C-alpha positions in Angstrom: -85.4 91.3 54.2 -87.7 92.9 56.7 -91.5 92.7 56.8 -93.3 94.1 59.8 -96.7 95.6 60.8 -97.0 98.8 62.9 -100.1 100.6 64.3 -98.0 103.6 65.5 -95.0 104.7 63.6 -91.8 103.1 64.8 -93.4 100.5 67.1 -93.5 97.0 65.6 -96.6 94.8 66.5 -95.7 91.5 68.0 -99.1 89.9 67.7 -99.5 87.7 64.6 -102.8 88.3 62.8 -105.4 86.0 61.3 -105.8 87.3 57.8 -108.8 86.7 55.5 -108.6 87.5 51.8 -111.4 88.0 49.3 -110.9 88.9 45.6 -113.4 89.7 42.8 -113.8 87.1 40.0 -112.0 89.3 37.5 -109.1 90.0 39.9 -109.6 93.7 39.7 -110.4 94.2 43.4 -109.6 92.5 46.7 -109.9 92.9 50.4 -107.6 91.8 53.3 -109.1 91.7 56.8 -106.7 91.4 59.7 -107.6 90.3 63.2 -105.1 90.8 66.0 -105.9 89.2 69.4 -104.5 91.2 72.3 -102.0 93.3 70.3 -99.2 95.2 71.9 -100.8 98.4 70.5 -103.7 98.0 73.0 -101.6 97.0 76.0 -102.2 98.9 79.2 -98.7 100.4 79.2 -99.0 101.6 75.5 -99.2 105.3 75.3 -98.9 105.7 71.5 -101.9 106.7 69.4 -103.0 104.2 66.7 -102.8 106.1 63.5 -103.4 103.3 61.0 -101.9 100.0 60.0 -98.5 100.2 58.3 -97.2 97.1 56.5 -93.5 97.8 55.9 -91.0 95.8 53.9 -87.9 96.4 51.7 -90.1 97.8 48.9 -91.8 100.5 51.0 -95.1 100.5 52.9 -98.8 99.7 52.4 -101.1 101.8 54.6 -104.7 101.5 55.6 -106.6 103.8 58.0 -109.5 101.4 58.4 -108.6 100.2 61.9 -111.1 99.4 64.6 -110.7 98.1 68.2 -113.1 95.6 69.8 -113.9 95.8 73.5 -115.0 93.2 76.0 -116.1 94.4 79.4 -114.8 97.8 78.6 -111.2 96.6 77.8 -109.8 96.6 74.2 -109.0 93.0 73.2 -108.7 92.9 69.4 -107.8 95.1 66.5 -109.5 94.6 63.1 -108.0 96.3 60.1 -109.2 96.2 56.5 -107.1 96.9 53.4 -108.9 97.5 50.1 -107.0 96.7 47.0 -108.5 98.4 43.8 -106.2 96.9 41.2 -104.3 93.7 40.4 -101.1 95.6 40.9 -102.2 96.5 44.5 -103.1 92.9 45.0 -99.7 91.7 43.8 -97.9 94.2 46.0 -99.9 93.0 49.0 -99.2 89.4 48.3 -95.5 90.1 48.0 -95.6 91.8 51.4 -97.6 88.8 52.9 -95.1 86.3 51.5 -92.3 88.2 53.2 -94.2 88.6 56.4 -95.2 84.9 56.5 -91.5 83.9 56.0 -90.4 86.1 58.9 -93.1 84.8 61.2 -93.4 81.1 60.3 -96.9 81.4 58.7 -98.5 79.6 55.9 -101.2 80.3 53.4 -104.2 78.0 53.1 -107.2 78.3 50.7 -110.6 77.8 52.1 
């Protein structure tokens, strides 16, 4: 079972994100905001264009184009990506991906 994140097709991101989730009370909509500190995609030697955030696993991929870089002293240091989920099915699919991604990367989920 494979679960990985890419910003450019074919190049896996090594940085593990901080992920914050919100969900509407009725469960019909949700948001996942990813924060990547010093990701490989922003490294000085990276020449690939960031075309979105691709969450890839055995069931396919989830894509968001809402990707922003943050700069400190003119250098990119962080990527923030936002995934909007507009149905409970999209939420469930995302949570399945995150479960797989967490297992691959030794992460755990904690409610705040």
